N, C-alpha and C positions, 0 to 999 in steps of 0.2 A: 277499464280504469281501476287502478289500485287505490283503495281507500285506507286511510289510517286515522286513528283517533288522536295519536300523539306524534309530535315532531320535536326537533331540537335545533337550536341555532348553532352556528359555527363557534361562537364565543362559549357557549355552554359545553360544546363537545370538547374544547380544549381543557376546561376544568374537569370534566368527566374523565378524560384520558389521563390527566395527572392523578386523579383519585384512583383509577384502575391500576395505574403503575404502582402506587404506594400500597393499596389495600387489596388488590386482587379482584375477584368477582364481586359485583355489586348488584343492588336492586334499588329502584326508586319506589317510594311508597307515599301516597297522599291520603291521609286519614281524615282530615277535617277536625282533628281533636285539638289538644292544647297547644301551647307555644305559638308557632307561626300559623296556626289554623289550617288552612287548605294548601299551604306551601308544599311543594314536592320535597321530600327528604331522601337522602341517599344513605344507605347502610351497607356494610359488608354482608354478602349473601350468608344467610344463616343467623345473623344477629337480630333480625326482625321476625317475630312469630307471625306467620301467615296462616290463615285458616279459610274455611269455605266462604267467609264473608268478604274476602279480598278478591277482587276481579282483576285479571290481567288485561290491561288496555292495549298493550303493544310492547315493542322492544325498541330501545334507542341505543344505537351503537353497541349492541350486544347486551344491553342492560334491560332487564324486564321492568316494566312500569305497572305497578299495582295501585288500585284505589279501593278503599273500603266501600262495600255495597251501599251503605247509607249515604255516603258522600256521592257515590256514583249517581244516585237518583237526582241529585241537584245538577250534575254535570253531564248527563248522558246526551244532551242535545248540543254539546259543544265540542269543538276541536281544540286541543291544548298544544301549545308550543312552549317547550321548556327553554327558558333563557336564564341568564345570570346577571346579577347586579352587584355593585360594590356595597359593602356594609354587612355587618354581622346580623344574622337572624337570631331568633331565640329558640332554636330547635337543637336537636341532637344530631343533625345531619353532618356528614363527614366534611363538607366544604367549609363549614363555619370557621375553622382555624386559618383558612386562607383569606379571611376577611371579605368573602363574597357569599352570596346565597342564591340558590336557585329560585326562580319565580315562574309564574305561569302567565302566558299571554293566551287569551281565549277568544274564540269567535264562534258564532252559531254555526252548526252544521248546515251545509247547503241542503236543498230539498233532496237531491240525489243521495248525499251522504246519510241524511236522516232516514230515508227509506232503507238504504243498505244496512245501517246499524240498528235501527230501532223498530222497523216494521216488517221484519222477515218472519 
């Protein structure tokens, strides 16, 4: 069985594809910092400084999804699905001018997933 920490809805893929067409290569980053807190944000690749404290959780439609290590400690037992909702967020994410924002739907990892990701 293939395990993944992150997934994306079809609705969010459409927004992501529109952003890729306009901005080129992108990254997702979830910092847990200011603005929308733990909301996933999308940046042009290279516009967000990543360092050793950022963990690559997976790839969504060719876009790497990173989370800050401190934030990861809170989320490491969850599976995240990236979705989109109407309304402007208060972040610097690229989708904001489209009057939508990316959001997270989460669930606890299954026992099998938890062993795979956290107990190896």
